[in-house]
BADO-259703 format. One record per residue (C-alpha): residue in one letter; x, y, z; chain. Coordinates in nm, 2 decimals. Layout:
<rec><res>A</res><x>X</x><y>Y</y><z>Z</z><chain>A</chain></rec>
...
***
This chain:
<rec><res>M</res><x>7.14</x><y>10.08</y><z>16.19</z><chain>A</chain></rec>
<rec><res>R</res><x>7.52</x><y>10.07</y><z>16.13</z><chain>A</chain></rec>
<rec><res>V</res><x>7.51</x><y>9.70</y><z>16.04</z><chain>A</chain></rec>
<rec><res>I</res><x>7.22</x><y>9.76</y><z>15.80</z><chain>A</chain></rec>
<rec><res>W</res><x>7.41</x><y>10.05</y><z>15.64</z><chain>A</chain></rec>
<rec><res>L</res><x>7.73</x><y>9.84</y><z>15.59</z><chain>A</chain></rec>
<rec><res>T</res><x>7.53</x><y>9.56</y><z>15.44</z><chain>A</chain></rec>
<rec><res>T</res><x>7.37</x><y>9.79</y><z>15.19</z><chain>A</chain></rec>
<rec><res>V</res><x>7.70</x><y>9.92</y><z>15.09</z><chain>A</chain></rec>
<rec><res>L</res><x>7.84</x><y>9.57</y><z>15.04</z><chain>A</chain></rec>
<rec><res>V</res><x>7.53</x><y>9.46</y><z>14.84</z><chain>A</chain></rec>
<rec><res>T</res><x>7.57</x><y>9.77</y><z>14.62</z><chain>A</chain></rec>
<rec><res>L</res><x>7.94</x><y>9.71</y><z>14.56</z><chain>A</chain></rec>
<rec><res>A</res><x>7.87</x><y>9.35</y><z>14.48</z><chain>A</chain></rec>
<rec><res>A</res><x>7.60</x><y>9.45</y><z>14.22</z><chain>A</chain></rec>
<rec><res>C</res><x>7.85</x><y>9.69</y><z>14.06</z><chain>A</chain></rec>
<rec><res>G</res><x>8.11</x><y>9.43</y><z>14.04</z><chain>A</chain></rec>
<rec><res>T</res><x>7.88</x><y>9.20</y><z>13.84</z><chain>A</chain></rec>
<rec><res>S</res><x>7.80</x><y>9.45</y><z>13.56</z><chain>A</chain></rec>
<rec><res>P</res><x>7.90</x><y>9.30</y><z>13.23</z><chain>A</chain></rec>
<rec><res>P</res><x>8.18</x><y>9.48</y><z>13.03</z><chain>A</chain></rec>
<rec><res>A</res><x>8.08</x><y>9.68</y><z>12.73</z><chain>A</chain></rec>
<rec><res>P</res><x>8.12</x><y>9.48</y><z>12.41</z><chain>A</chain></rec>
<rec><res>P</res><x>8.41</x><y>9.60</y><z>12.18</z><chain>A</chain></rec>
<rec><res>T</res><x>8.33</x><y>9.83</y><z>11.90</z><chain>A</chain></rec>
<rec><res>R</res><x>8.28</x><y>9.66</y><z>11.57</z><chain>A</chain></rec>
<rec><res>Y</res><x>8.39</x><y>9.82</y><z>11.25</z><chain>A</chain></rec>
<rec><res>E</res><x>8.30</x><y>9.77</y><z>10.88</z><chain>A</chain></rec>
<rec><res>A</res><x>8.45</x><y>9.86</y><z>10.54</z><chain>A</chain></rec>
<rec><res>D</res><x>8.43</x><y>9.78</y><z>10.17</z><chain>A</chain></rec>
<rec><res>G</res><x>8.77</x><y>9.72</y><z>10.02</z><chain>A</chain></rec>
<rec><res>T</res><x>9.02</x><y>9.49</y><z>9.86</z><chain>A</chain></rec>
<rec><res>V</res><x>9.15</x><y>9.19</y><z>10.05</z><chain>A</chain></rec>
<rec><res>L</res><x>9.48</x><y>9.05</y><z>9.92</z><chain>A</chain></rec>
<rec><res>S</res><x>9.74</x><y>8.80</y><z>10.01</z><chain>A</chain></rec>
<rec><res>D</res><x>10.07</x><y>8.70</y><z>9.84</z><chain>A</chain></rec>
<rec><res>S</res><x>10.39</x><y>8.53</y><z>9.90</z><chain>A</chain></rec>
<rec><res>R</res><x>10.50</x><y>8.80</y><z>10.14</z><chain>A</chain></rec>
<rec><res>H</res><x>10.20</x><y>8.83</y><z>10.36</z><chain>A</chain></rec>
<rec><res>G</res><x>9.86</x><y>8.67</y><z>10.45</z><chain>A</chain></rec>
<rec><res>P</res><x>9.52</x><y>8.84</y><z>10.39</z><chain>A</chain></rec>
<rec><res>Q</res><x>9.54</x><y>9.21</y><z>10.44</z><chain>A</chain></rec>
<rec><res>L</res><x>9.28</x><y>9.49</y><z>10.40</z><chain>A</chain></rec>
<rec><res>C</res><x>9.38</x><y>9.76</y><z>10.14</z><chain>A</chain></rec>
<rec><res>A</res><x>9.27</x><y>10.12</y><z>10.11</z><chain>A</chain></rec>
<rec><res>N</res><x>9.48</x><y>10.18</y><z>9.80</z><chain>A</chain></rec>
<rec><res>V</res><x>9.55</x><y>9.93</y><z>9.52</z><chain>A</chain></rec>
<rec><res>A</res><x>9.81</x><y>9.93</y><z>9.24</z><chain>A</chain></rec>
<rec><res>T</res><x>9.61</x><y>9.83</y><z>8.93</z><chain>A</chain></rec>
<rec><res>S</res><x>9.86</x><y>9.58</y><z>8.79</z><chain>A</chain></rec>
<rec><res>L</res><x>9.79</x><y>9.21</y><z>8.72</z><chain>A</chain></rec>
<rec><res>P</res><x>9.80</x><y>9.07</y><z>8.97</z><chain>A</chain></rec>
<rec><res>P</res><x>9.72</x><y>9.38</y><z>9.18</z><chain>A</chain></rec>
<rec><res>Q</res><x>9.95</x><y>9.50</y><z>9.46</z><chain>A</chain></rec>
<rec><res>C</res><x>9.85</x><y>9.64</y><z>9.79</z><chain>A</chain></rec>
<rec><res>G</res><x>9.90</x><y>9.61</y><z>10.17</z><chain>A</chain></rec>
<rec><res>G</res><x>9.74</x><y>9.71</y><z>10.49</z><chain>A</chain></rec>
<rec><res>P</res><x>9.64</x><y>9.57</y><z>10.83</z><chain>A</chain></rec>
<rec><res>D</res><x>9.62</x><y>9.19</y><z>10.87</z><chain>A</chain></rec>
<rec><res>I</res><x>9.28</x><y>9.03</y><z>10.88</z><chain>A</chain></rec>
<rec><res>V</res><x>9.24</x><y>8.76</y><z>11.15</z><chain>A</chain></rec>
<rec><res>G</res><x>9.00</x><y>8.47</y><z>11.07</z><chain>A</chain></rec>
<rec><res>W</res><x>9.01</x><y>8.50</y><z>10.69</z><chain>A</chain></rec>
<rec><res>D</res><x>8.96</x><y>8.18</y><z>10.48</z><chain>A</chain></rec>
<rec><res>W</res><x>9.00</x><y>8.20</y><z>10.10</z><chain>A</chain></rec>
<rec><res>N</res><x>8.81</x><y>7.87</y><z>10.07</z><chain>A</chain></rec>
<rec><res>T</res><x>8.49</x><y>8.04</y><z>10.18</z><chain>A</chain></rec>
<rec><res>V</res><x>8.48</x><y>8.34</y><z>9.94</z><chain>A</chain></rec>
<rec><res>K</res><x>8.49</x><y>8.39</y><z>9.57</z><chain>A</chain></rec>
<rec><res>H</res><x>8.82</x><y>8.54</y><z>9.46</z><chain>A</chain></rec>
<rec><res>S</res><x>9.07</x><y>8.59</y><z>9.18</z><chain>A</chain></rec>
<rec><res>A</res><x>9.41</x><y>8.43</y><z>9.18</z><chain>A</chain></rec>
<rec><res>R</res><x>9.72</x><y>8.48</y><z>8.97</z><chain>A</chain></rec>
<rec><res>N</res><x>10.09</x><y>8.40</y><z>9.02</z><chain>A</chain></rec>
<rec><res>G</res><x>10.05</x><y>8.32</y><z>9.39</z><chain>A</chain></rec>
<rec><res>V</res><x>9.83</x><y>8.63</y><z>9.46</z><chain>A</chain></rec>
<rec><res>R</res><x>9.47</x><y>8.60</y><z>9.58</z><chain>A</chain></rec>
<rec><res>W</res><x>9.24</x><y>8.90</y><z>9.60</z><chain>A</chain></rec>
<rec><res>G</res><x>8.88</x><y>9.02</y><z>9.58</z><chain>A</chain></rec>
<rec><res>E</res><x>8.64</x><y>9.30</y><z>9.68</z><chain>A</chain></rec>
<rec><res>Y</res><x>8.46</x><y>9.24</y><z>10.01</z><chain>A</chain></rec>
<rec><res>H</res><x>8.25</x><y>9.39</y><z>10.28</z><chain>A</chain></rec>
<rec><res>V</res><x>8.42</x><y>9.31</y><z>10.61</z><chain>A</chain></rec>
<rec><res>V</res><x>8.31</x><y>9.35</y><z>10.97</z><chain>A</chain></rec>
<rec><res>G</res><x>8.52</x><y>9.30</y><z>11.28</z><chain>A</chain></rec>
<rec><res>T</res><x>8.69</x><y>9.44</y><z>11.59</z><chain>A</chain></rec>
<rec><res>W</res><x>9.01</x><y>9.65</y><z>11.57</z><chain>A</chain></rec>
<rec><res>D</res><x>9.30</x><y>9.63</y><z>11.81</z><chain>A</chain></rec>
<rec><res>G</res><x>9.50</x><y>9.91</y><z>11.66</z><chain>A</chain></rec>
<rec><res>A</res><x>9.69</x><y>9.70</y><z>11.42</z><chain>A</chain></rec>
<rec><res>R</res><x>9.46</x><y>9.41</y><z>11.30</z><chain>A</chain></rec>
<rec><res>L</res><x>9.10</x><y>9.35</y><z>11.20</z><chain>A</chain></rec>
<rec><res>T</res><x>8.95</x><y>9.03</y><z>11.36</z><chain>A</chain></rec>
<rec><res>L</res><x>8.64</x><y>8.92</y><z>11.17</z><chain>A</chain></rec>
<rec><res>T</res><x>8.32</x><y>8.88</y><z>11.37</z><chain>A</chain></rec>
<rec><res>E</res><x>8.11</x><y>8.77</y><z>11.08</z><chain>A</chain></rec>
<rec><res>P</res><x>8.17</x><y>8.61</y><z>10.74</z><chain>A</chain></rec>
<rec><res>P</res><x>8.28</x><y>8.85</y><z>10.46</z><chain>A</chain></rec>
<rec><res>R</res><x>8.04</x><y>8.92</y><z>10.18</z><chain>A</chain></rec>
<rec><res>P</res><x>8.07</x><y>9.09</y><z>9.84</z><chain>A</chain></rec>
<rec><res>A</res><x>8.16</x><y>9.46</y><z>9.86</z><chain>A</chain></rec>
<rec><res>E</res><x>7.87</x><y>9.71</y><z>9.88</z><chain>A</chain></rec>
<rec><res>R</res><x>8.08</x><y>10.01</y><z>9.77</z><chain>A</chain></rec>
<rec><res>R</res><x>7.95</x><y>10.23</y><z>9.50</z><chain>A</chain></rec>
<rec><res>D</res><x>8.21</x><y>10.48</y><z>9.38</z><chain>A</chain></rec>
<rec><res>A</res><x>8.00</x><y>10.79</y><z>9.28</z><chain>A</chain></rec>
<rec><res>P</res><x>8.17</x><y>11.04</y><z>9.05</z><chain>A</chain></rec>
<rec><res>V</res><x>8.28</x><y>11.36</y><z>9.20</z><chain>A</chain></rec>
<rec><res>G</res><x>8.00</x><y>11.62</y><z>9.16</z><chain>A</chain></rec>
<rec><res>R</res><x>8.07</x><y>11.93</y><z>8.97</z><chain>A</chain></rec>
<rec><res>S</res><x>7.92</x><y>12.13</y><z>9.26</z><chain>A</chain></rec>
<rec><res>D</res><x>8.22</x><y>12.02</y><z>9.47</z><chain>A</chain></rec>
<rec><res>F</res><x>8.42</x><y>12.27</y><z>9.27</z><chain>A</chain></rec>
<rec><res>A</res><x>8.18</x><y>12.56</y><z>9.31</z><chain>A</chain></rec>
<rec><res>T</res><x>8.28</x><y>12.93</y><z>9.28</z><chain>A</chain></rec>
<rec><res>P</res><x>8.27</x><y>13.12</y><z>9.61</z><chain>A</chain></rec>
<rec><res>C</res><x>8.24</x><y>13.46</y><z>9.43</z><chain>A</chain></rec>
<rec><res>P</res><x>7.89</x><y>13.59</y><z>9.35</z><chain>A</chain></rec>
<rec><res>A</res><x>7.81</x><y>13.57</y><z>8.98</z><chain>A</chain></rec>
<rec><res>P</res><x>7.84</x><y>13.91</y><z>8.80</z><chain>A</chain></rec>
<rec><res>P</res><x>7.53</x><y>14.07</y><z>8.64</z><chain>A</chain></rec>
<rec><res>G</res><x>7.44</x><y>13.86</y><z>8.34</z><chain>A</chain></rec>
<rec><res>G</res><x>7.63</x><y>13.56</y><z>8.47</z><chain>A</chain></rec>
<rec><res>W</res><x>7.98</x><y>13.43</y><z>8.42</z><chain>A</chain></rec>
<rec><res>R</res><x>8.13</x><y>13.50</y><z>8.08</z><chain>A</chain></rec>
<rec><res>P</res><x>8.47</x><y>13.61</y><z>7.94</z><chain>A</chain></rec>
<rec><res>V</res><x>8.57</x><y>13.97</y><z>7.96</z><chain>A</chain></rec>
<rec><res>A</res><x>8.82</x><y>13.93</y><z>7.68</z><chain>A</chain></rec>
<rec><res>P</res><x>8.72</x><y>13.63</y><z>7.47</z><chain>A</chain></rec>
<rec><res>A</res><x>9.05</x><y>13.63</y><z>7.27</z><chain>A</chain></rec>
<rec><res>K</res><x>9.23</x><y>13.54</y><z>7.60</z><chain>A</chain></rec>
<rec><res>A</res><x>8.98</x><y>13.28</y><z>7.70</z><chain>A</chain></rec>
<rec><res>T</res><x>9.19</x><y>12.98</y><z>7.57</z><chain>A</chain></rec>
<rec><res>H</res><x>9.35</x><y>12.67</y><z>7.72</z><chain>A</chain></rec>
<rec><res>E</res><x>9.69</x><y>12.83</y><z>7.67</z><chain>A</chain></rec>
<rec><res>A</res><x>9.58</x><y>13.15</y><z>7.85</z><chain>A</chain></rec>
<rec><res>M</res><x>9.43</x><y>12.95</y><z>8.14</z><chain>A</chain></rec>
<rec><res>E</res><x>9.76</x><y>12.75</y><z>8.19</z><chain>A</chain></rec>
<rec><res>A</res><x>9.95</x><y>13.08</y><z>8.18</z><chain>A</chain></rec>
<rec><res>A</res><x>9.72</x><y>13.24</y><z>8.44</z><chain>A</chain></rec>
<rec><res>I</res><x>9.76</x><y>12.94</y><z>8.67</z><chain>A</chain></rec>
<rec><res>G</res><x>10.14</x><y>12.94</y><z>8.62</z><chain>A</chain></rec>
<rec><res>R</res><x>10.15</x><y>13.32</y><z>8.70</z><chain>A</chain></rec>
<rec><res>A</res><x>9.93</x><y>13.28</y><z>9.01</z><chain>A</chain></rec>
<rec><res>E</res><x>10.16</x><y>13.01</y><z>9.15</z><chain>A</chain></rec>
<rec><res>R</res><x>10.45</x><y>13.26</y><z>9.14</z><chain>A</chain></rec>
<rec><res>L</res><x>10.26</x><y>13.54</y><z>9.31</z><chain>A</chain></rec>
<rec><res>P</res><x>10.29</x><y>13.60</y><z>9.69</z><chain>A</chain></rec>
<rec><res>G</res><x>10.03</x><y>13.42</y><z>9.90</z><chain>A</chain></rec>
<rec><res>Y</res><x>9.92</x><y>13.17</y><z>9.64</z><chain>A</chain></rec>
<rec><res>A</res><x>9.68</x><y>12.92</y><z>9.80</z><chain>A</chain></rec>
<rec><res>G</res><x>9.55</x><y>12.71</y><z>9.52</z><chain>A</chain></rec>
<rec><res>S</res><x>9.33</x><y>12.69</y><z>9.20</z><chain>A</chain></rec>
<rec><res>W</res><x>9.04</x><y>12.49</y><z>9.06</z><chain>A</chain></rec>
<rec><res>L</res><x>8.79</x><y>12.51</y><z>8.77</z><chain>A</chain></rec>
<rec><res>D</res><x>8.42</x><y>12.55</y><z>8.82</z><chain>A</chain></rec>
<rec><res>Q</res><x>8.24</x><y>12.37</y><z>8.53</z><chain>A</chain></rec>
<rec><res>S</res><x>7.89</x><y>12.39</y><z>8.66</z><chain>A</chain></rec>
<rec><res>Y</res><x>7.79</x><y>12.50</y><z>8.31</z><chain>A</chain></rec>
<rec><res>L</res><x>7.79</x><y>12.13</y><z>8.23</z><chain>A</chain></rec>
<rec><res>D</res><x>7.48</x><y>12.08</y><z>8.44</z><chain>A</chain></rec>
<rec><res>E</res><x>7.29</x><y>12.29</y><z>8.18</z><chain>A</chain></rec>
<rec><res>I</res><x>7.40</x><y>12.07</y><z>7.88</z><chain>A</chain></rec>
<rec><res>E</res><x>7.13</x><y>11.82</y><z>7.79</z><chain>A</chain></rec>
<rec><res>G</res><x>7.28</x><y>11.48</y><z>7.72</z><chain>A</chain></rec>
<rec><res>Y</res><x>7.62</x><y>11.55</y><z>7.88</z><chain>A</chain></rec>
<rec><res>D</res><x>7.75</x><y>11.22</y><z>8.03</z><chain>A</chain></rec>
<rec><res>P</res><x>8.05</x><y>11.24</y><z>8.26</z><chain>A</chain></rec>
<rec><res>D</res><x>8.11</x><y>10.87</y><z>8.21</z><chain>A</chain></rec>
<rec><res>D</res><x>8.13</x><y>10.90</y><z>7.83</z><chain>A</chain></rec>
<rec><res>P</res><x>8.49</x><y>11.00</y><z>7.72</z><chain>A</chain></rec>
<rec><res>R</res><x>8.35</x><y>11.14</y><z>7.40</z><chain>A</chain></rec>
<rec><res>S</res><x>8.10</x><y>11.36</y><z>7.59</z><chain>A</chain></rec>
<rec><res>V</res><x>8.37</x><y>11.48</y><z>7.82</z><chain>A</chain></rec>
<rec><res>E</res><x>8.61</x><y>11.56</y><z>7.54</z><chain>A</chain></rec>
<rec><res>R</res><x>8.33</x><y>11.75</y><z>7.36</z><chain>A</chain></rec>
<rec><res>Y</res><x>8.19</x><y>11.96</y><z>7.64</z><chain>A</chain></rec>
<rec><res>A</res><x>8.43</x><y>11.97</y><z>7.94</z><chain>A</chain></rec>
<rec><res>N</res><x>8.71</x><y>12.22</y><z>8.01</z><chain>A</chain></rec>
<rec><res>D</res><x>8.57</x><y>12.49</y><z>7.78</z><chain>A</chain></rec>
<rec><res>P</res><x>8.77</x><y>12.80</y><z>7.87</z><chain>A</chain></rec>
<rec><res>E</res><x>8.49</x><y>13.03</y><z>7.74</z><chain>A</chain></rec>
<rec><res>R</res><x>8.24</x><y>12.88</y><z>7.98</z><chain>A</chain></rec>
<rec><res>L</res><x>8.42</x><y>12.77</y><z>8.29</z><chain>A</chain></rec>
<rec><res>V</res><x>8.52</x><y>12.99</y><z>8.59</z><chain>A</chain></rec>
<rec><res>L</res><x>8.89</x><y>12.99</y><z>8.68</z><chain>A</chain></rec>
<rec><res>N</res><x>8.92</x><y>13.01</y><z>9.06</z><chain>A</chain></rec>
<rec><res>L</res><x>9.24</x><y>13.14</y><z>9.22</z><chain>A</chain></rec>
<rec><res>R</res><x>9.29</x><y>13.17</y><z>9.59</z><chain>A</chain></rec>
<rec><res>F</res><x>9.54</x><y>13.38</y><z>9.78</z><chain>A</chain></rec>
<rec><res>T</res><x>9.61</x><y>13.48</y><z>10.14</z><chain>A</chain></rec>
<rec><res>G</res><x>9.57</x><y>13.85</y><z>10.22</z><chain>A</chain></rec>
<rec><res>D</res><x>9.39</x><y>14.07</y><z>9.96</z><chain>A</chain></rec>
<rec><res>A</res><x>9.33</x><y>13.83</y><z>9.67</z><chain>A</chain></rec>
<rec><res>T</res><x>9.19</x><y>14.11</y><z>9.45</z><chain>A</chain></rec>
<rec><res>A</res><x>9.53</x><y>14.28</y><z>9.46</z><chain>A</chain></rec>
<rec><res>H</res><x>9.65</x><y>14.02</y><z>9.21</z><chain>A</chain></rec>
<rec><res>E</res><x>9.37</x><y>14.07</y><z>8.96</z><chain>A</chain></rec>
<rec><res>A</res><x>9.56</x><y>14.30</y><z>8.73</z><chain>A</chain></rec>
<rec><res>A</res><x>9.85</x><y>14.05</y><z>8.70</z><chain>A</chain></rec>
<rec><res>I</res><x>9.61</x><y>13.77</y><z>8.61</z><chain>A</chain></rec>
<rec><res>R</res><x>9.41</x><y>13.97</y><z>8.37</z><chain>A</chain></rec>
<rec><res>E</res><x>9.72</x><y>14.04</y><z>8.16</z><chain>A</chain></rec>
<rec><res>V</res><x>9.71</x><y>13.68</y><z>8.04</z><chain>A</chain></rec>
<rec><res>W</res><x>9.35</x><y>13.55</y><z>8.12</z><chain>A</chain></rec>
<rec><res>G</res><x>9.03</x><y>13.69</y><z>7.97</z><chain>A</chain></rec>
<rec><res>G</res><x>8.78</x><y>13.42</y><z>8.08</z><chain>A</chain></rec>
<rec><res>A</res><x>8.56</x><y>13.42</y><z>8.39</z><chain>A</chain></rec>
<rec><res>L</res><x>8.76</x><y>13.47</y><z>8.71</z><chain>A</chain></rec>
<rec><res>C</res><x>8.70</x><y>13.44</y><z>9.08</z><chain>A</chain></rec>
<rec><res>L</res><x>8.97</x><y>13.56</y><z>9.33</z><chain>A</chain></rec>
<rec><res>S</res><x>8.91</x><y>13.45</y><z>9.69</z><chain>A</chain></rec>
<rec><res>R</res><x>9.09</x><y>13.46</y><z>10.02</z><chain>A</chain></rec>
<rec><res>A</res><x>9.25</x><y>13.17</y><z>10.21</z><chain>A</chain></rec>
<rec><res>R</res><x>9.40</x><y>13.14</y><z>10.56</z><chain>A</chain></rec>
<rec><res>H</res><x>9.69</x><y>12.93</y><z>10.44</z><chain>A</chain></rec>
<rec><res>T</res><x>9.91</x><y>12.92</y><z>10.13</z><chain>A</chain></rec>
<rec><res>E</res><x>9.92</x><y>12.60</y><z>9.93</z><chain>A</chain></rec>
<rec><res>A</res><x>10.29</x><y>12.57</y><z>10.04</z><chain>A</chain></rec>
<rec><res>E</res><x>10.19</x><y>12.58</y><z>10.40</z><chain>A</chain></rec>
<rec><res>L</res><x>9.93</x><y>12.32</y><z>10.35</z><chain>A</chain></rec>
<rec><res>R</res><x>10.17</x><y>12.09</y><z>10.17</z><chain>A</chain></rec>
<rec><res>A</res><x>10.42</x><y>12.13</y><z>10.46</z><chain>A</chain></rec>
<rec><res>V</res><x>10.14</x><y>12.03</y><z>10.71</z><chain>A</chain></rec>
<rec><res>Q</res><x>10.05</x><y>11.73</y><z>10.49</z><chain>A</chain></rec>
<rec><res>E</res><x>10.41</x><y>11.61</y><z>10.49</z><chain>A</chain></rec>
<rec><res>R</res><x>10.45</x><y>11.66</y><z>10.86</z><chain>A</chain></rec>
<rec><res>A</res><x>10.12</x><y>11.49</y><z>10.95</z><chain>A</chain></rec>
<rec><res>S</res><x>10.19</x><y>11.20</y><z>10.72</z><chain>A</chain></rec>
<rec><res>K</res><x>10.50</x><y>11.13</y><z>10.93</z><chain>A</chain></rec>
<rec><res>E</res><x>10.36</x><y>11.21</y><z>11.28</z><chain>A</chain></rec>
<rec><res>I</res><x>10.02</x><y>11.05</y><z>11.27</z><chain>A</chain></rec>
<rec><res>K</res><x>10.01</x><y>10.67</y><z>11.32</z><chain>A</chain></rec>
<rec><res>G</res><x>9.84</x><y>10.45</y><z>11.06</z><chain>A</chain></rec>
<rec><res>V</res><x>9.82</x><y>10.70</y><z>10.77</z><chain>A</chain></rec>
<rec><res>H</res><x>9.73</x><y>10.54</y><z>10.44</z><chain>A</chain></rec>
<rec><res>S</res><x>9.66</x><y>10.85</y><z>10.24</z><chain>A</chain></rec>
<rec><res>A</res><x>9.71</x><y>11.23</y><z>10.26</z><chain>A</chain></rec>
<rec><res>S</res><x>9.59</x><y>11.51</y><z>10.04</z><chain>A</chain></rec>
<rec><res>V</res><x>9.55</x><y>11.89</y><z>10.04</z><chain>A</chain></rec>
<rec><res>D</res><x>9.20</x><y>12.05</y><z>9.99</z><chain>A</chain></rec>
<rec><res>V</res><x>9.27</x><y>12.40</y><z>9.87</z><chain>A</chain></rec>
<rec><res>Q</res><x>8.91</x><y>12.49</y><z>9.86</z><chain>A</chain></rec>
<rec><res>A</res><x>8.85</x><y>12.40</y><z>10.22</z><chain>A</chain></rec>
<rec><res>G</res><x>9.20</x><y>12.51</y><z>10.32</z><chain>A</chain></rec>
<rec><res>R</res><x>9.28</x><y>12.19</y><z>10.50</z><chain>A</chain></rec>
<rec><res>V</res><x>9.47</x><y>11.87</y><z>10.49</z><chain>A</chain></rec>
<rec><res>D</res><x>9.28</x><y>11.54</y><z>10.47</z><chain>A</chain></rec>
<rec><res>I</res><x>9.45</x><y>11.24</y><z>10.63</z><chain>A</chain></rec>
<rec><res>G</res><x>9.32</x><y>10.88</y><z>10.58</z><chain>A</chain></rec>
<rec><res>V</res><x>9.38</x><y>10.65</y><z>10.87</z><chain>A</chain></rec>
<rec><res>W</res><x>9.23</x><y>10.31</y><z>10.95</z><chain>A</chain></rec>
<rec><res>V</res><x>9.02</x><y>10.41</y><z>11.25</z><chain>A</chain></rec>
<rec><res>V</res><x>8.93</x><y>10.75</y><z>11.38</z><chain>A</chain></rec>
<rec><res>T</res><x>8.87</x><y>10.78</y><z>11.75</z><chain>A</chain></rec>
<rec><res>P</res><x>8.76</x><y>11.10</y><z>11.93</z><chain>A</chain></rec>
<rec><res>E</res><x>9.08</x><y>11.08</y><z>12.13</z><chain>A</chain></rec>
<rec><res>L</res><x>9.29</x><y>11.08</y><z>11.81</z><chain>A</chain></rec>
<rec><res>Q</res><x>9.10</x><y>11.37</y><z>11.65</z><chain>A</chain></rec>
<rec><res>R</res><x>9.14</x><y>11.57</y><z>11.97</z><chain>A</chain></rec>
<rec><res>E</res><x>9.51</x><y>11.50</y><z>11.97</z><chain>A</chain></rec>
<rec><res>V</res><x>9.54</x><y>11.60</y><z>11.61</z><chain>A</chain></rec>
<rec><res>D</res><x>9.34</x><y>11.93</y><z>11.67</z><chain>A</chain></rec>
<rec><res>A</res><x>9.57</x><y>12.01</y><z>11.96</z><chain>A</chain></rec>
<rec><res>T</res><x>9.88</x><y>11.95</y><z>11.75</z><chain>A</chain></rec>
<rec><res>Y</res><x>9.79</x><y>12.12</y><z>11.43</z><chain>A</chain></rec>
<rec><res>G</res><x>9.50</x><y>12.35</y><z>11.52</z><chain>A</chain></rec>
<rec><res>K</res><x>9.13</x><y>12.26</y><z>11.50</z><chain>A</chain></rec>
<rec><res>G</res><x>9.01</x><y>12.20</y><z>11.15</z><chain>A</chain></rec>
<rec><res>L</res><x>9.34</x><y>12.22</y><z>10.98</z><chain>A</chain></rec>
<rec><res>V</res><x>9.40</x><y>11.84</y><z>10.97</z><chain>A</chain></rec>
<rec><res>V</res><x>9.08</x><y>11.63</y><z>10.92</z><chain>A</chain></rec>
<rec><res>L</res><x>9.09</x><y>11.26</y><z>10.97</z><chain>A</chain></rec>
<rec><res>D</res><x>8.89</x><y>11.01</y><z>10.77</z><chain>A</chain></rec>
<rec><res>G</res><x>8.87</x><y>10.65</y><z>10.89</z><chain>A</chain></rec>
<rec><res>F</res><x>8.86</x><y>10.37</y><z>10.64</z><chain>A</chain></rec>
<rec><res>L</res><x>8.70</x><y>10.14</y><z>10.89</z><chain>A</chain></rec>
<rec><res>K</res><x>8.37</x><y>10.29</y><z>11.02</z><chain>A</chain></rec>
<rec><res>P</res><x>8.18</x><y>10.19</y><z>11.34</z><chain>A</chain></rec>
<rec><res>V</res><x>7.90</x><y>9.95</y><z>11.24</z><chain>A</chain></rec>
<rec><res>G</res><x>7.57</x><y>10.14</y><z>11.21</z><chain>A</chain></rec>
<rec><res>S</res><x>7.74</x><y>10.49</y><z>11.19</z><chain>A</chain></rec>
***
């Protein structure tokens, strides 16, 4: 019985040893690929719109300009492509031929700047129309920025959804209808009791107003943004979202391990990572 038992163990170990390794994760992205006199083909998340354009990012292994349509000027080659490959932490190695980019840049929805306060009876409207002007709005924001606990501001222009024929892609339509101080809602956010600042704001602003509470001041979020941009490896963009009360950091690839490390360093939810390269099929 002992011999049989040992043989079973050996067979089991042998079977485990022959298990094929898991294939490496493949990533995909739509973006600009550019090469110039200083570097070979690189993937870009941000592009300077000069002619020729300028940008930089991780090297792409296996790229051949002769196999893709592209633009060229003054020794610079570039184009917009959908790329798929494996990632080693610094370079993207192509696993299939690139093809034209699939990216569709949708305009930011007005609902993204929604007002968290409940609408008053009768809806949002000025309480003092004579002070619902562009100048008054700028003065109100300037005053809010100097008040203790200031955490950010934005304009809710959801009234535009009710205007038939409004086209956010038409500059004339935007100029005619958008940023109407008599119809928009000025949102101001503070730490602590936000409503304690209402009297100071109402001295200069008579339009619709929402005062809401935040966990962090805008200055605190800016400080975290600066720190995270220096401490997190592979950052290509960084911004503050005052509505969500967080810092958004763009990196090339987000792994669960990296997000856990960021949460442990800055606090869960304070710094949110966004990977430019996404796992295929995600």
